[in-house]
C-alpha positions, 0 to 999 in steps of 0.5 A, spaced: 853 280 218 857 275 220 864 279 218 861 285 223 861 280 228 868 277 227 870 285 227 867 286 233 871 281 237 877 285 241 883 281 244 883 284 251 888 279 254 895 279 255 900 274 256 902 272 263 910 271 265 907 264 267 905 263 260 911 265 257 916 261 262 911 255 260 912 256 252 920 257 253 920 251 257 917 247 251 923 250 246 929 246 245 936 248 249 938 253 243 933 257 239 932 263 235 928 269 237 924 268 231 922 261 234 920 264 241 916 269 238 912 264 233 911 260 239 908 266 243 904 268 237 901 261 236 899 260 244 896 267 244 892 265 238 890 259 241 888 262 247 884 267 243 880 262 239 879 258 246 876 265 249 872 266 243 869 259 243 867 260 251 864 266 249 859 263 244 863 267 238 863 262 233 861 261 226 857 255 224 860 250 218 854 252 214 855 259 215 862 259 213 860 255 207 855 260 205 861 265 206 865 261 201 860 261 196 859 268 196 867 270 195 867 265 190 862 268 185 
């Protein structure tokens, strides 16, 4: 039930130029493309989590504990 709920979430958001520019501004003067991609992915995942939270798509600690109990058996 809970896993179906998680799987049903789709990320329909896209990055904006402003978001990318703001991310670049946080990096040092010299950086690798891997560092930039890592930061952009992190930013996207944080935004995705925030949107899920705002939409009420969250899992309680109790439900997570139940999931872990099932997986560990």
